[in-house]
N, C-alpha and C positions, 0 to 999 in steps of 0.2 A: 654490202659495201658499195661505194660509188661507181658509176659507169664512166665517169670522167677520167681522162688520162692524168698521169702525175703532173704533167706540165700544166694542164687546165686547172687542176686543184691548186697548184702553186700560184698560178696567176690570180686566182680568187683570194687565196689566203694572204698573199703578199701585198694586196692592195692596202695602202695606208700604213703599212708596217715600217717602222723606223729602223729596226735592227733585229737581226737574228743571230744568236750565238750558240754553236759555231755557225758560220755562214752557210755551209751546205747541210746543216743539221736537219732542217725541215724536210728537204727532199729525202734524206736518208730515213727519217722516221716514217714518212708516207710510203716509201718503197717497202720498208720492212712490214708495215701494217698490211699493205696490199698482198705481200707474199705469204704472210702467216694467217691472214684473215682475222687478226686480233685488233680490235679498235684501240686507238691511242687513248691514253688517259691525260686529259688536258686540265691542268690545275689553275685555279684562281683563288688567291687568299683574300678574305675580307675581314677586316677588323671592324666590328659594328660600332664605330665611334660616332656615327651620325645616322639618323633614322631614315633618310630619304636618298634615293639614287638620282643623280642628275645626268645630263647628256654626256658630260665628260667621262663619267664612269661607264655609261652605256656604250661608249665606243669599244671598250674591251668586251662587254657582254655580247655585242653584235658580232664580234670576231669569234667568240666562243660558239655562237649559234652557227656560224659557217662551218666550224669543225663538226658540230652535231649533224648538220645537213649532209656532211660527207661520211656519216656513220660512226663518228667517234664519241667518246664519253667525256663529259665535262664534270670535273670534281670541284665543287665549291667548298672551300674550307672557311667556315665561320670561326674567326679567331676569338672565341669567347675567352680563351685562356690568355692569348697574347694581348688582348685588349686591356687586360689588367696592367700591362706594361705601357702600351701606347706606342705605335710605330713612330720613331724619331726621324724617318726619312724626310729630308727637305725642311726640317724644322731647325730654328736657331735657338730654341729653348726646350726644356723638358716639358712633355705634354702632361696634363693632369690625368690621373688614373680615374677610370669610371667604376661605379659600383657594379656588383653582379646583377642587380635588378635593372640598371640602365642598359647593361650589355644584353640581357635577355630580351628586353623590350625592343631594342634596336635590331637584334638578330631576327626577331619575328617579322618585323616590317621588311627587312631585307629579303627574306625568303619569299614573301608575298609578291614583292615587286620584281624579283628575278623571273617569275613565271610569265611576266609580260613579254619577255624576250627569249628566254631559253625554253627548250623542249623538256618538259618534266620527266618524260620517259628515258631521256638520255642524260639526266642530271643526277649526280649523287651530291647530297649535302651532308657534310661532316663537320663536327665541332672538334677543334683541336684539343680541348680539355680531355678528350677521350684517351689520348696518348701522353700529352704533356702533363696532365694532372696525375697520371700514374707514375711519373718519374720521381725517384727518390733523390736525395742529395748526391749520392755516389753516381747516379746516372747523369746528373747535371754536370758534375765535375768531369766525367768521361767525355761528355759532349763538348765542353769548353776546351778540352785538349785538342780538338780538331781545328781550332782557329787561334791565331795569335792576336794580341792587342794591337800590334803593329799593322796587321791586316785590316782590322776594324777601323783604325784611325786613318786609313787611306780613303775612307768614304768621305766625300766632299763636305757633307754637313758636319760630321764629327771633326774633320780636320780644321774647318773654320772655327768651330767652337774651342777646340784645343789651342789653336794659334792665338785666339783672342782671350785665352785664359778664362773662358766661361765654363761653368760646371757641367760635367757629363756624369750622370748617375750610372752606377754599375749595372743596374737593371736594364738600362737602354742598350748597353753593349751586348746583352744576351738576346736582344730581339732578332738579329739576323740568324742566329743559331736556332732559335725557336722556329722561325719560318722555314729554315732549311730542314729541320726535323719533320715538319709537315710533309715535305716532298718525299722523304724517306718512308714515312708511315703509309702514304697512299701510293707509293711507287709511281710517281709522276713521270710521264714521257715528255711533256711540254709544260712549261709554266709561263703564264702571260702576265703582263703588267705594263705600267708606264715606265718611262726612262728613269723616273725617280726611284724605281724599284730594282735597278740594275744590280747593285751590290747584293741585295737580299736574295735575288733569284739565282745569281751565280754562286752564292754561298750554298744554296741547295744543290746545285750541280756538283760542287766540290765535295760536299758531304756524302752524296750518293757514291761518287767515285772512291772516296776514302774507305767506304765499307764494302766496296765491290758490287754495288748496285748499278744497273745500267743508268747512265746519266741523262737527266732531262736536258732539253734545250730551252733557251730563253727566247721568247718572242716578245718584242717590245714595241709598243705603240706610242705615238707622240701624245703629248699632253694637249688636250683641246683648250684653245684660248677662249676665254669667257666673253660675255657680251660687251665688255669694255674695250675689247680688241687689244689688250695689253698684257693681262696676267692670266694664268691658267684658271679654268673654271673652278669655282669654289663657293660653297654655301657661305662661308665666313666673309667672302668679299662681295656677296650679293650680286654676282655676275653670272648666275647659273640659270638653266632651264631644267626643272624637275620633270622626270618622266611620268610622275603621278599627278602633275598639275592639270587643271582643266584645259581643254583644247584651246579655248580663246586666250587663256593666259600664255600658253606655249606659243601660239601664233604671234601674239603681241610682242612677246619678248624677242622672238627671232627677228621680227621686223625692225627691232631696235639695234640689231647687230651691226657692228662696224663693217663697212663695205669691204675693207681689206681682208676680212676673215672669211668671206663667203666661200672661197675655194676650199679652204681647209674643212669647213663645215659640210660642204657637199661631199667631199672625199670621205670623211670619217663618220658622218651622221646619216648618210643616205646611201641608196643603191643606184643613184643616177650615174650613168656611164660618164667617164672622164671627158670624152670628146663632146658629149652633150652639154655638160655644165660649163665646159670651157667656152663653148659657143655663146652661152648665156652671159658670160662674163667678159666678152670682148669689149673693146673700147667704145664701139658704136652702140652697144646695147644699153637699154635703160636698166640701171642697177635695181630699181624697185621691182621690176618684173622678175629678175633673178631671185631677189629676196622673197618675193611672194611664192615662187616655186619651191624655194628652200623651206620656207615655213610650212607650206602645204604638205611637202614630203614628210617632214618631221612629225607633224600632227597626225598624219595618216599611219605612221609606224606605231605611235603610242596611244 
């Protein structure tokens, strides 16, 4: 287990963090782990709906690596089963379902790319078809009894579609419960994700509490703004930097980043100290020098 104090661990883990629920939950989990000597189980769910990982998603993976460096176990849930549904978070329309063959091909690519950031020896990779695929209809009904339609419709994306009288398929309403069941199945202590995953992650916490399991905490990271400086990084918007892209491509793309986003990228995509990159971004400094340093740091990582 780590030699750092709890305060030092917190300082490292809270860098770039947007929200922790409950607020004192991370300290409590770290203190409990230090007392018992039992590593925390830190969960991240992946629906393999796209075959390549970009920097926006790598923000979360880098935070997971920090937990591993402190002696904890990362549990990656490959949502081969939930990918048949498609996560509706942040979407204004129903996502198309993938075939099983597409899901398997994407999952294989994901696992290979995860190894560029995570420590294989401290990483468990699980497929949620292992438990969700074994559930019968009666099990699903029992699970749905743990959440109301009114609760699901408080989710911003669903609420907007409901108010606009746009269709919401029943299978989409099941997605948060399926993701919550993943937390129960692997006994997660912490679940990480972007702010667009807030409802799903807190659903896992609620479901664990409902069955008497120790509740996970939610650790949320901001969504990385893409190269356009306006919208979150996304392959569909072509404003992304892929971690498996050639170094020259990565460098060139970062050099095209909007100046206004350099501080966020330094904070979330590199290990450069905040005071150091703040000095690079002062009014008198040449922004191209700062951007060159940023691009060089990112290329060196991947």
